[in-house]
N, C-alpha and C positions, 0 to 999 in steps of 0.2 A: 221292048222298051216302057211300054204302058204299065206291065206287070210290076217292073221296077220302081217304076214313079210311085204306083199306088202303095207299094211295100214301104216305100221311103215315108209316105206321107201318114201311112198306118203307124209306124215306128215313132215317128215326129209326135204324134198327137198322144201315142201312149206316155213316151216321155214326159212332155208337156203336163199331161193329167197326173202322172205319178208326182210328179214335183210340185204341182201347186193342190192336189187334191188328196193323193193315198200316203205322202210322205211325211204328212202333218198330223197330229191327234186332232179329232173334231173338236170345235168351238160349242160351247153351250149358249144357248139364248136361253137367258133368262129373264122373265118379264113380269111384269104386276100391271094389269089394266092396260096394255099395250105400250106401257114405260119399260125400257130396257135397263136391265140392270147388269151394270159391267162386272165381269169376272175375271181373276186371275190366275193363270195357270201355275202349276207347283210343279216340280222336278218330275221328270217322266221318262219312259224308253218307248219308243215307238217303232214299228217294224213296217217299212213300207214296200212295195212291191219289188224294189230294186235295191233298196237301202235302208237300213235302220240306223237309228241314232238315239242316244240318251242326252238329255239337258238338265243341268241342275242350274236351280235358281236359288239364291241365299235369301232368305227372309229370317227377321228375328225371330219369329215367331208364327205360327198359323193365323193367331189373331191379327199381327200386322199383316200378313200377307192378304187377310179379307178386307182390312182397311185400305190397302194401298190406292184402291179406285174410288175411294170416298163411299156414303151410304147414301142409298136412295130411301126416301121417306114413303111409307106406306101406311095405311090404315089396320087397325087391329084386328086380328081374325079373317085376314084377308087372305086370297089364294095366289100363291107363285108358281108360275109355270116354268118347268126346265124343258128345253128341247134341244135336241143335236142335229148338225146336217149330217151325220150319220149315226143311224139308230144303234146304241149300245145292246150288248147280248142281254137276251131276256132276264129278267130278274136281278140283272147287276146294277142298275142304278140306284144309289143310296145316298142320302144326305146327314149329315151330323151337324150339331150346333158346336160351334167351337167356344170355348171360355177362354177368358184372359189368361189363365193358369195353363193353358195349354191341354187342358181335359176335353174332350168330345162325348156328346151323345146322340146317337141316332135318332132320328126322329121319323115321323111316319111319311112315307110318300106312296100316293096312289093314283097311277097311271100319269106319272110324271108331273104330277101337282103335289103341291105341300102348303100347309095351312100357316099363317104367321102367328105368334103369339098374341094374346090380349093385352098382355103388359106392355107398356111404353117403355122404351129403351133402345140401345143399339145391339144389333144381333149380327154375328158372323157364321157364315155355313160353309161346309166344305161338303163338295159335290163329288162322288167316287162313282165310276163307271167303267166297265169292262168291254173290250174287243178282241178280236183274235190278233189284232195287231199291237196291243198294250192296254195300259189301265192309267191314263192321267187323271190328275184330280185338280179341281179348281175350287177359289172360294170367292165368296160376295159378301157383301154387307148391305143390311137394311137399318133403318131406323123407324121404330113403330111410335107414331103420335096420334 
């Protein structure tokens, strides 16, 4: 009886963890000077331990996707940090600046940190990262002043 109860508890905890943690793509924590910068997730497929799913999000463009949560004002040449609650595969974290015409240009990311441009303006960035379970992407926007 005790073994059955322990087994039931184990299965319940595993299902709960799979539903809450493993079945969804990790969320990035993007920050500047301890200020959180909101991100927007793009279309993605993710394979949890029990089930997989694909989600399609419709945005007018990657630029619009990045502006969805507004822009956070930052200082020129400052550093933005990108962390995940689950570490991506080594070497897979990339960031691209997204332009209004949809073009992208990859920028340097060193140990999950990137440097903000010196020129004033609004900038949108796309975060790319890979895990064994999938490779979602995210956008965020900053305003350099």
